[in-house]
N, C-alpha and C positions, 0 to 999 in steps of 0.2 A: 200365894199363901203367906201368912205372916204369923208370928208368935205373939202371944198375949203381952209379954213383957217387952217386946221389941216391935211395936206397931208401925214404926217408921221404916223397918227393914222387911223386904219381901224376898221370897224364893220364887224364881221363874223357871218353868220347865217347858222348853220349846217342843213342839210336836210337828211332824211332817206327815202328809197324807200317805206317802209311800213307805213309811217306817212304822214299826211297832210303837204303840203308845208307851210312855215311860212308866217306870215304877217311881213313885214319889214318896218322900218322907212325910208322915203325918205326925205333927207334934202332939205329944201328950203332956199332961201336967207333971211337973217335977215331983218326984225323982224318976218317974218312968221315962225310959228312952223312947225316941221316935219309933214308929212302926212303919213298915213298908206297905204301900198300897199299889198293887199291880193294876194300873188303869186299863191295860189291854184286856186282862181277864175280866174285869168288871164290865167293860163295854161289851165283850163277847157274850157274857152271861145275860146281860140286860137285853141284847139283841135277840139271842136265842129264845129267851123266855117271854119276850114282849110281843111276839107276833108281828114284828116290823116288816118281815118279808111279805106279809099279806097286804100291807098298806103302801109299800114302795114299788112303783113301776120302774123296774130297772131297764126297760126298753127305751125310756125317755131320758133326755139329757137332764142333769141336775138343774134346779131353778137358778142357781148362781153358777155362771160358767167357771170352769177350772182352767188354770194355766195350761198351755199346750202339753207340756211334758206330763203333768198330772192327769190330764184328760186321756192321753194315749195309754198311760199306765192303767187307769180305771177301765178303759175300754177293753184292754187285753185281759184284765182280771175278770171282768164280767163275762167275756166270751169263754174264758177258761172254765168258769163256774157254771156255764150254761144259761146265764141270765140274758145274754144277747146272742143273736144268730151270727155265725161266722160268715164272712163274705166269700 
């Protein structure tokens, strides 16, 4: 994200699959201060209201392979939530 008066400067927010999405600062026009946007809450609301669970087959592997530690974490999470059968 960048600010209108500082187009050459950016703010970067790293995200990891196994961690909660961050809250980010959204710049507003002066004199208003930045507002916080909770990306995890936005993502959860979009997922819950968008019917994505009807379109995603959680029994299949993702189209892009995950790194081994993320794949193991995702597998455990899907089993815990009943999206995949336990062995």
